PDB file of the backbone (N, CA, C, O) and the ligand in Angstrom, with CONECT records:
HET     ZN  A 101       1
ATOM      1  N   MET A   1     -12.520 -99.438-136.194  1.00  0.00           N
ATOM      2  CA  MET A   1     -12.719-100.098-137.489  1.00  0.00           C
ATOM      3  C   MET A   1     -12.210-101.657-137.306  1.00  0.00           C
ATOM      4  O   MET A   1     -11.026-101.775-136.991  1.00  0.00           O
ATOM      5  N   SER A   2     -12.859-102.672-137.445  1.00  0.00           N
ATOM      6  CA  SER A   2     -12.665-103.996-137.708  1.00  0.00           C
ATOM      7  C   SER A   2     -12.399-104.316-139.190  1.00  0.00           C
ATOM      8  O   SER A   2     -12.845-103.596-140.084  1.00  0.00           O
ATOM      9  N   LEU A   3     -11.607-105.498-139.445  1.00  0.00           N
ATOM     10  CA  LEU A   3     -11.369-106.002-140.707  1.00  0.00           C
ATOM     11  C   LEU A   3     -11.386-107.649-140.516  1.00  0.00           C
ATOM     12  O   LEU A   3     -11.119-108.189-139.442  1.00  0.00           O
ATOM     13  N   CYS A   4     -11.645-108.167-141.395  1.00  0.00           N
ATOM     14  CA  CYS A   4     -11.557-109.535-141.647  1.00  0.00           C
ATOM     15  C   CYS A   4     -10.205-109.830-142.387  1.00  0.00           C
ATOM     16  O   CYS A   4     -10.059-109.298-143.487  1.00  0.00           O
ATOM     17  N   THR A   5      -9.172-110.650-141.876  1.00  0.00           N
ATOM     18  CA  THR A   5      -7.927-110.740-142.627  1.00  0.00           C
ATOM     19  C   THR A   5      -7.367-112.292-142.152  1.00  0.00           C
ATOM     20  O   THR A   5      -7.933-113.056-141.370  1.00  0.00           O
ATOM     21  N   VAL A   6      -6.184-112.492-142.816  1.00  0.00           N
ATOM     22  CA  VAL A   6      -5.468-113.715-142.468  1.00  0.00           C
ATOM     23  C   VAL A   6      -4.081-113.314-142.118  1.00  0.00           C
ATOM     24  O   VAL A   6      -3.575-112.215-142.347  1.00  0.00           O
ATOM     25  N   ARG A   7      -3.452-114.468-141.458  1.00  0.00           N
ATOM     26  CA  ARG A   7      -2.101-114.224-141.317  1.00  0.00           C
ATOM     27  C   ARG A   7      -1.222-114.372-142.648  1.00  0.00           C
ATOM     28  O   ARG A   7      -1.527-115.088-143.601  1.00  0.00           O
ATOM     29  N   CYS A   8      -0.111-113.595-142.550  1.00  0.00           N
ATOM     30  CA  CYS A   8       0.825-113.665-143.652  1.00  0.00           C
ATOM     31  C   CYS A   8       1.694-115.269-143.426  1.00  0.00           C
ATOM     32  O   CYS A   8       2.227-115.668-142.390  1.00  0.00           O
ATOM     33  N   SER A   9       1.622-115.876-144.586  1.00  0.00           N
ATOM     34  CA  SER A   9       2.443-117.040-144.715  1.00  0.00           C
ATOM     35  C   SER A   9       3.858-117.163-144.584  1.00  0.00           C
ATOM     36  O   SER A   9       4.423-118.227-144.327  1.00  0.00           O
ATOM     37  N   ILE A  10       4.403-116.115-144.754  1.00  0.00           N
ATOM     38  CA  ILE A  10       6.028-115.639-144.445  1.00  0.00           C
ATOM     39  C   ILE A  10       6.215-115.322-143.076  1.00  0.00           C
ATOM     40  O   ILE A  10       6.949-116.048-142.404  1.00  0.00           O
ATOM     41  N   CYS A  11       5.689-114.399-142.598  1.00  0.00           N
ATOM     42  CA  CYS A  11       6.314-113.772-141.312  1.00  0.00           C
ATOM     43  C   CYS A  11       5.172-113.859-140.152  1.00  0.00           C
ATOM     44  O   CYS A  11       5.435-113.612-138.975  1.00  0.00           O
ATOM     45  N   GLY A  12       4.024-114.193-140.557  1.00  0.00           N
ATOM     46  CA  GLY A  12       2.891-114.379-139.416  1.00  0.00           C
ATOM     47  C   GLY A  12       2.133-113.541-139.060  1.00  0.00           C
ATOM     48  O   GLY A  12       1.195-113.735-138.287  1.00  0.00           O
ATOM     49  N   GLY A  13       2.558-112.047-139.791  1.00  0.00           N
ATOM     50  CA  GLY A  13       1.818-110.630-139.365  1.00  0.00           C
ATOM     51  C   GLY A  13       0.653-110.831-140.033  1.00  0.00           C
ATOM     52  O   GLY A  13       0.610-111.564-141.021  1.00  0.00           O
ATOM     53  N   TYR A  14      -0.539-110.116-139.495  1.00  0.00           N
ATOM     54  CA  TYR A  14      -1.763-109.834-140.043  1.00  0.00           C
ATOM     55  C   TYR A  14      -1.612-108.910-141.541  1.00  0.00           C
ATOM     56  O   TYR A  14      -0.907-107.904-141.615  1.00  0.00           O
ATOM     57  N   MET A  15      -2.148-109.282-142.310  1.00  0.00           N
ATOM     58  CA  MET A  15      -2.272-108.849-143.741  1.00  0.00           C
ATOM     59  C   MET A  15      -3.457-107.786-143.825  1.00  0.00           C
ATOM     60  O   MET A  15      -4.505-107.978-143.209  1.00  0.00           O
ATOM     61  N   SER A  16      -3.268-106.763-144.539  1.00  0.00           N
ATOM     62  CA  SER A  16      -4.266-105.952-144.771  1.00  0.00           C
ATOM     63  C   SER A  16      -5.097-106.512-145.916  1.00  0.00           C
ATOM     64  O   SER A  16      -4.604-107.277-146.745  1.00  0.00           O
ATOM     65  N   ARG A  17      -6.250-106.154-145.944  1.00  0.00           N
ATOM     66  CA  ARG A  17      -7.324-106.783-146.988  1.00  0.00           C
ATOM     67  C   ARG A  17      -7.830-105.462-147.517  1.00  0.00           C
ATOM     68  O   ARG A  17      -8.417-104.731-146.719  1.00  0.00           O
ATOM     69  N   THR A  18      -7.686-105.103-148.664  1.00  0.00           N
ATOM     70  CA  THR A  18      -8.077-104.376-149.653  1.00  0.00           C
ATOM     71  C   THR A  18      -8.829-104.915-151.026  1.00  0.00           C
ATOM     72  O   THR A  18      -8.745-106.099-151.353  1.00  0.00           O
ATOM     73  N   THR A  19      -9.422-104.141-151.645  1.00  0.00           N
ATOM     74  CA  THR A  19     -10.287-104.552-152.710  1.00  0.00           C
ATOM     75  C   THR A  19      -9.661-103.965-154.133  1.00  0.00           C
ATOM     76  O   THR A  19      -9.354-102.773-154.129  1.00  0.00           O
ATOM     77  N   THR A  20      -9.484-104.618-155.171  1.00  0.00           N
ATOM     78  CA  THR A  20      -8.889-104.230-156.289  1.00  0.00           C
ATOM     79  C   THR A  20      -9.940-103.408-157.152  1.00  0.00           C
ATOM     80  O   THR A  20     -11.134-103.400-156.854  1.00  0.00           O
ATOM     81  N   LYS A  21      -9.415-102.709-158.252  1.00  0.00           N
ATOM     82  CA  LYS A  21     -10.392-101.992-159.115  1.00  0.00           C
ATOM     83  C   LYS A  21     -11.339-103.049-159.608  1.00  0.00           C
ATOM     84  O   LYS A  21     -12.503-102.750-159.874  1.00  0.00           O
ATOM     85  N   ARG A  22     -10.950-104.098-159.722  1.00  0.00           N
ATOM     86  CA  ARG A  22     -11.894-105.329-160.332  1.00  0.00           C
ATOM     87  C   ARG A  22     -12.913-105.917-159.401  1.00  0.00           C
ATOM     88  O   ARG A  22     -13.887-106.577-159.764  1.00  0.00           O
ATOM     89  N   GLY A  23     -12.560-105.580-158.029  1.00  0.00           N
ATOM     90  CA  GLY A  23     -13.406-106.217-157.194  1.00  0.00           C
ATOM     91  C   GLY A  23     -12.843-107.459-156.366  1.00  0.00           C
ATOM     92  O   GLY A  23     -13.520-108.065-155.536  1.00  0.00           O
ATOM     93  N   LYS A  24     -11.782-107.705-156.627  1.00  0.00           N
ATOM     94  CA  LYS A  24     -11.201-108.897-156.006  1.00  0.00           C
ATOM     95  C   LYS A  24     -10.373-108.494-154.577  1.00  0.00           C
ATOM     96  O   LYS A  24      -9.727-107.452-154.465  1.00  0.00           O
ATOM     97  N   PRO A  25     -10.486-109.310-153.720  1.00  0.00           N
ATOM     98  CA  PRO A  25      -9.677-109.205-152.395  1.00  0.00           C
ATOM     99  C   PRO A  25      -8.101-108.959-152.767  1.00  0.00           C
ATOM    100  O   PRO A  25      -7.633-109.588-153.716  1.00  0.00           O
ATOM    101  N   PHE A  26      -7.499-108.291-152.224  1.00  0.00           N
ATOM    102  CA  PHE A  26      -5.873-108.168-152.250  1.00  0.00           C
ATOM    103  C   PHE A  26      -5.395-108.160-150.656  1.00  0.00           C
ATOM    104  O   PHE A  26      -5.742-107.333-149.812  1.00  0.00           O
ATOM    105  N   LEU A  27      -4.677-109.081-150.501  1.00  0.00           N
ATOM    106  CA  LEU A  27      -3.889-109.124-149.254  1.00  0.00           C
ATOM    107  C   LEU A  27      -2.542-108.716-149.315  1.00  0.00           C
ATOM    108  O   LEU A  27      -1.798-109.073-150.229  1.00  0.00           O
ATOM    109  N   TYR A  28      -2.137-107.873-148.243  1.00  0.00           N
ATOM    110  CA  TYR A  28      -0.881-107.380-148.554  1.00  0.00           C
ATOM    111  C   TYR A  28      -0.204-107.413-146.892  1.00  0.00           C
ATOM    112  O   TYR A  28      -0.871-107.250-145.870  1.00  0.00           O
ATOM    113  N   CYS A  29       1.071-107.632-146.946  1.00  0.00           N
ATOM    114  CA  CYS A  29       1.807-107.680-145.670  1.00  0.00           C
ATOM    115  C   CYS A  29       2.821-106.758-145.824  1.00  0.00           C
ATOM    116  O   CYS A  29       3.574-106.819-146.795  1.00  0.00           O
ATOM    117  N   GLY A  30       2.936-105.808-144.872  1.00  0.00           N
ATOM    118  CA  GLY A  30       3.932-104.674-144.991  1.00  0.00           C
ATOM    119  C   GLY A  30       5.005-104.723-144.326  1.00  0.00           C
ATOM    120  O   GLY A  30       5.889-103.866-144.331  1.00  0.00           O
ATOM    121  N   ARG A  31       4.980-106.073-143.506  1.00  0.00           N
ATOM    122  CA  ARG A  31       6.159-106.281-142.884  1.00  0.00           C
ATOM    123  C   ARG A  31       7.393-107.115-143.607  1.00  0.00           C
ATOM    124  O   ARG A  31       8.603-107.026-143.399  1.00  0.00           O
ATOM    125  N   CYS A  32       6.669-107.947-144.521  1.00  0.00           N
ATOM    126  CA  CYS A  32       7.718-108.520-145.536  1.00  0.00           C
ATOM    127  C   CYS A  32       7.627-108.284-146.972  1.00  0.00           C
ATOM    128  O   CYS A  32       8.438-108.715-147.791  1.00  0.00           O
ATOM    129  N   GLY A  33       6.455-107.478-147.273  1.00  0.00           N
ATOM    130  CA  GLY A  33       6.312-107.327-148.645  1.00  0.00           C
ATOM    131  C   GLY A  33       5.371-108.302-149.391  1.00  0.00           C
ATOM    132  O   GLY A  33       4.905-107.986-150.486  1.00  0.00           O
ATOM    133  N   LEU A  34       5.092-109.475-148.807  1.00  0.00           N
ATOM    134  CA  LEU A  34       3.974-110.209-149.490  1.00  0.00           C
ATOM    135  C   LEU A  34       2.678-109.759-150.021  1.00  0.00           C
ATOM    136  O   LEU A  34       1.913-109.229-149.215  1.00  0.00           O
ATOM    137  N   GLY A  35       2.304-109.883-151.251  1.00  0.00           N
ATOM    138  CA  GLY A  35       0.945-109.407-151.653  1.00  0.00           C
ATOM    139  C   GLY A  35       0.290-110.486-152.400  1.00  0.00           C
ATOM    140  O   GLY A  35       0.997-111.092-153.206  1.00  0.00           O
ATOM    141  N   SER A  36      -0.995-110.847-152.267  1.00  0.00           N
ATOM    142  CA  SER A  36      -1.479-112.075-152.937  1.00  0.00           C
ATOM    143  C   SER A  36      -3.003-111.474-153.263  1.00  0.00           C
ATOM    144  O   SER A  36      -3.672-110.920-152.391  1.00  0.00           O
ATOM    145  N   MET A  37      -3.437-111.648-154.564  1.00  0.00           N
ATOM    146  CA  MET A  37      -4.801-111.401-154.968  1.00  0.00           C
ATOM    147  C   MET A  37      -5.606-112.663-155.126  1.00  0.00           C
ATOM    148  O   MET A  37      -5.136-113.717-155.554  1.00  0.00           O
ATOM    149  N   VAL A  38      -6.798-112.488-154.768  1.00  0.00           N
ATOM    150  CA  VAL A  38      -7.615-113.739-154.828  1.00  0.00           C
ATOM    151  C   VAL A  38      -8.637-113.672-156.048  1.00  0.00           C
ATOM    152  O   VAL A  38      -9.498-112.802-156.178  1.00  0.00           O
ATOM    153  N   LEU A  39      -8.421-114.648-156.851  1.00  0.00           N
ATOM    154  CA  LEU A  39      -9.080-114.317-158.342  1.00  0.00           C
ATOM    155  C   LEU A  39     -10.523-115.374-158.209  1.00  0.00           C
ATOM    156  O   LEU A  39     -11.634-114.924-158.486  1.00  0.00           O
ATOM    157  N   ARG A  40     -10.362-116.547-157.836  1.00  0.00           N
ATOM    158  CA  ARG A  40     -11.367-117.271-157.859  1.00  0.00           C
ATOM    159  C   ARG A  40     -12.462-117.203-157.036  1.00  0.00           C
ATOM    160  O   ARG A  40     -12.230-117.460-155.854  1.00  0.00           O
ATOM    161  N   GLN A  41     -13.673-116.908-157.353  1.00  0.00           N
ATOM    162  CA  GLN A  41     -15.047-116.720-156.594  1.00  0.00           C
ATOM    163  C   GLN A  41     -14.937-117.859-155.259  1.00  0.00           C
ATOM    164  O   GLN A  41     -14.994-117.529-154.074  1.00  0.00           O
ATOM    165  N   SER A  42     -14.800-118.985-155.672  1.00  0.00           N
ATOM    166  CA  SER A  42     -14.894-120.034-154.407  1.00  0.00           C
ATOM    167  C   SER A  42     -13.865-119.862-153.423  1.00  0.00           C
ATOM    168  O   SER A  42     -14.032-120.246-152.265  1.00  0.00           O
ATOM    169  N   THR A  43     -12.811-119.309-153.812  1.00  0.00           N
ATOM    170  CA  THR A  43     -11.734-118.755-152.796  1.00  0.00           C
ATOM    171  C   THR A  43     -11.998-117.682-152.201  1.00  0.00           C
ATOM    172  O   THR A  43     -11.819-117.553-150.990  1.00  0.00           O
ATOM    173  N   ILE A  44     -12.475-116.729-152.982  1.00  0.00           N
ATOM    174  CA  ILE A  44     -13.013-115.624-151.982  1.00  0.00           C
ATOM    175  C   ILE A  44     -14.109-115.846-150.893  1.00  0.00           C
ATOM    176  O   ILE A  44     -14.189-115.186-149.857  1.00  0.00           O
ATOM    177  N   ASP A  45     -14.927-116.840-151.251  1.00  0.00           N
ATOM    178  CA  ASP A  45     -15.862-117.478-150.469  1.00  0.00           C
ATOM    179  C   ASP A  45     -15.279-118.277-149.121  1.00  0.00           C
ATOM    180  O   ASP A  45     -15.618-118.131-147.947  1.00  0.00           O
ATOM    181  N   ALA A  46     -14.303-119.155-149.694  1.00  0.00           N
ATOM    182  CA  ALA A  46     -13.301-119.673-148.828  1.00  0.00           C
ATOM    183  C   ALA A  46     -12.674-118.556-147.636  1.00  0.00           C
ATOM    184  O   ALA A  46     -12.763-118.638-146.411  1.00  0.00           O
ATOM    185  N   LEU A  47     -12.127-117.675-148.333  1.00  0.00           N
ATOM    186  CA  LEU A  47     -11.452-116.498-147.397  1.00  0.00           C
ATOM    187  C   LEU A  47     -12.363-116.148-146.470  1.00  0.00           C
ATOM    188  O   LEU A  47     -11.945-116.213-145.314  1.00  0.00           O
ATOM    189  N   ASN A  48     -13.524-115.782-146.619  1.00  0.00           N
ATOM    190  CA  ASN A  48     -14.433-115.056-145.895  1.00  0.00           C
ATOM    191  C   ASN A  48     -14.881-115.839-144.820  1.00  0.00           C
ATOM    192  O   ASN A  48     -15.357-115.398-143.774  1.00  0.00           O
ATOM    193  N   LYS A  49     -14.671-117.286-145.185  1.00  0.00           N
ATOM    194  CA  LYS A  49     -15.076-118.204-143.778  1.00  0.00           C
ATOM    195  C   LYS A  49     -13.754-118.461-142.922  1.00  0.00           C
ATOM    196  O   LYS A  49     -13.897-118.819-141.753  1.00  0.00           O
ATOM    197  N   VAL A  50     -12.570-118.309-143.411  1.00  0.00           N
ATOM    198  CA  VAL A  50     -11.312-118.707-142.759  1.00  0.00           C
ATOM    199  C   VAL A  50     -10.946-117.297-142.038  1.00  0.00           C
ATOM    200  O   VAL A  50     -10.254-117.373-141.022  1.00  0.00           O
ATOM    201  N   CYS A  51     -11.262-116.325-142.381  1.00  0.00           N
ATOM    202  CA  CYS A  51     -10.517-115.022-141.991  1.00  0.00           C
ATOM    203  C   CYS A  51     -10.861-114.583-140.552  1.00  0.00           C
ATOM    204  O   CYS A  51     -11.951-114.786-140.018  1.00  0.00           O
ATOM    205  N   GLN A  52      -9.896-114.010-140.029  1.00  0.00           N
ATOM    206  CA  GLN A  52      -9.883-113.673-138.536  1.00  0.00           C
ATOM    207  C   GLN A  52     -10.298-112.255-138.506  1.00  0.00           C
ATOM    208  O   GLN A  52      -9.679-111.465-139.219  1.00  0.00           O
ATOM    209  N   SER A  53     -11.550-111.718-137.553  1.00  0.00           N
ATOM    210  CA  SER A  53     -11.961-110.520-137.456  1.00  0.00           C
ATOM    211  C   SER A  53     -10.918-109.686-136.240  1.00  0.00           C
ATOM    212  O   SER A  53     -10.758-110.139-135.107  1.00  0.00           O
ATOM    213  N   ILE A  54     -10.385-108.624-136.655  1.00  0.00           N
ATOM    214  CA  ILE A  54      -9.401-107.927-135.881  1.00  0.00           C
ATOM    215  C   ILE A  54      -9.663-106.642-135.902  1.00  0.00           C
ATOM    216  O   ILE A  54     -10.303-106.240-136.874  1.00  0.00           O
ATOM    217  N   SER A  55      -9.332-105.852-135.062  1.00  0.00           N
ATOM    218  CA  SER A  55      -9.331-104.258-135.061  1.00  0.00           C
ATOM    219  C   SER A  55      -8.233-103.905-135.892  1.00  0.00           C
ATOM    220  O   SER A  55      -7.143-104.474-135.837  1.00  0.00           O
ATOM    221  N   GLU A  56      -8.528-102.921-136.703  1.00  0.00           N
ATOM    222  CA  GLU A  56      -7.387-102.256-137.702  1.00  0.00           C
ATOM    223  C   GLU A  56      -6.260-102.077-137.088  1.00  0.00           C
ATOM    224  O   GLU A  56      -5.181-102.373-137.602  1.00  0.00           O
ATOM    225  N   SER A  57      -6.403-101.504-135.762  1.00  0.00           N
ATOM    226  CA  SER A  57      -5.203-100.964-134.918  1.00  0.00           C
ATOM    227  C   SER A  57      -4.368-102.219-134.646  1.00  0.00           C
ATOM    228  O   SER A  57      -3.287-101.993-134.100  1.00  0.00           O
ATOM    229  N   ASP A  58      -4.638-103.410-134.900  1.00  0.00           N
ATOM    230  CA  ASP A  58      -3.886-104.766-134.451  1.00  0.00           C
ATOM    231  C   ASP A  58      -2.940-105.034-135.708  1.00  0.00           C
ATOM    232  O   ASP A  58      -2.073-105.904-135.631  1.00  0.00           O
ATOM    233  N   LEU A  59      -3.136-104.195-136.991  1.00  0.00           N
ATOM    234  CA  LEU A  59      -2.126-104.544-138.005  1.00  0.00           C
ATOM    235  C   LEU A  59      -0.850-103.999-137.790  1.00  0.00           C
ATOM    236  O   LEU A  59      -0.807-102.916-137.207  1.00  0.00           O
ATOM    237  N   PRO A  60       0.425-104.645-138.222  1.00  0.00           N
ATOM    238  CA  PRO A  60       1.572-103.956-137.994  1.00  0.00           C
ATOM    239  C   PRO A  60       1.669-102.657-138.810  1.00  0.00           C
ATOM    240  O   PRO A  60       1.143-102.500-139.912  1.00  0.00           O
ATOM    241  N   GLY A  61       2.416-101.722-138.135  1.00  0.00           N
ATOM    242  CA  GLY A  61       2.335-100.592-138.764  1.00  0.00           C
ATOM    243  C   GLY A  61       2.610-100.142-140.161  1.00  0.00           C
ATOM    244  O   GLY A  61       2.061 -99.180-140.697  1.00  0.00           O
ATOM    245  N   GLU A  62       3.651-101.047-140.794  1.00  0.00           N
ATOM    246  CA  GLU A  62       3.587-100.885-142.283  1.00  0.00           C
ATOM    247  C   GLU A  62       2.514-101.324-143.103  1.00  0.00           C
ATOM    248  O   GLU A  62       2.286-100.893-144.234  1.00  0.00           O
ATOM    249  N   THR A  63       1.796-102.278-142.445  1.00  0.00           N
ATOM    250  CA  THR A  63       0.582-102.745-143.011  1.00  0.00           C
ATOM    251  C   THR A  63      -0.647-101.804-142.875  1.00  0.00           C
ATOM    252  O   THR A  63      -1.436-101.488-143.765  1.00  0.00           O
ATOM    253  N   LEU A  64      -0.640-101.423-141.578  1.00  0.00           N
ATOM    254  CA  LEU A  64      -1.673-100.549-141.721  1.00  0.00           C
ATOM    255  C   LEU A  64      -1.756 -99.238-142.611  1.00  0.00           C
ATOM    256  O   LEU A  64      -2.812 -98.725-142.982  1.00  0.00           O
ATOM    257  N   LYS A  65      -0.487 -98.778-142.897  1.00  0.00           N
ATOM    258  CA  LYS A  65      -0.326 -97.664-144.005  1.00  0.00           C
ATOM    259  C   LYS A  65      -0.984 -97.971-145.163  1.00  0.00           C
ATOM    260  O   LYS A  65      -1.637 -97.189-145.855  1.00  0.00           O
ATOM    261  N   LYS A  66      -0.758 -99.348-145.386  1.00  0.00           N
ATOM    262  CA  LYS A  66      -1.193 -99.498-146.855  1.00  0.00           C
ATOM    263  C   LYS A  66      -2.947 -99.809-146.686  1.00  0.00           C
ATOM    264  O   LYS A  66      -3.699 -99.477-147.602  1.00  0.00           O
ATOM    265  N   GLN A  67      -3.359-100.318-145.717  1.00  0.00           N
ATOM    266  CA  GLN A  67      -4.646-100.369-145.382  1.00  0.00           C
ATOM    267  C   GLN A  67      -5.401 -99.061-145.595  1.00  0.00           C
ATOM    268  O   GLN A  67      -6.404 -98.981-146.303  1.00  0.00           O
ATOM    269  N   ARG A  68      -4.860 -98.057-144.944  1.00  0.00           N
ATOM    270  CA  ARG A  68      -5.477 -96.578-144.742  1.00  0.00           C
ATOM    271  C   ARG A  68      -5.293 -96.022-146.144  1.00  0.00           C
ATOM    272  O   ARG A  68      -6.166 -95.340-146.680  1.00  0.00           O
ATOM    273  N   GLY A  69      -4.082 -96.343-146.757  1.00  0.00           N
ATOM    274  CA  GLY A  69      -3.968 -95.530-148.132  1.00  0.00           C
ATOM    275  C   GLY A  69      -4.884 -96.037-149.072  1.00  0.00           C
ATOM    276  O   GLY A  69      -5.160 -95.221-149.951  1.00  0.00           O
ATOM    277  N   GLN A  70      -5.392 -97.032-149.153  1.00  0.00           N
ATOM    278  CA  GLN A  70      -6.628 -97.561-149.881  1.00  0.00           C
ATOM    279  C   GLN A  70      -7.872 -97.403-149.778  1.00  0.00           C
ATOM    280  O   GLN A  70      -8.687 -97.893-150.560  1.00  0.00           O
ATOM    281  N   ARG A  71      -8.155 -96.677-148.765  1.00  0.00           N
ATOM    282  CA  ARG A  71      -9.734 -96.614-148.610  1.00  0.00           C
ATOM    283  C   ARG A  71     -10.092 -95.188-149.182  1.00  0.00           C
ATOM    284  O   ARG A  71     -11.264 -94.810-149.210  1.00  0.00           O
TER     285      ARG A  71
HETATM  286 ZN    ZN A 101       4.562-111.002-144.032  1.00  0.00          ZN2+
END
């Protein structure tokens, strides 16, 4: 399973990317607990361009738990 993600701006780990009930992307870092929701459509489009495709197993352990818990 691969996912398109970005690095955490605090600790540099990969963030899990899930979708909120309202359909907005939510990025979460289990290593340091940073979470961010993307609200603006133009930024969601930008995120889809800058994100990096990684294998789900490359996520840090704590982040992977969040990723799997939300599917
Ligand atoms: Zn982090």
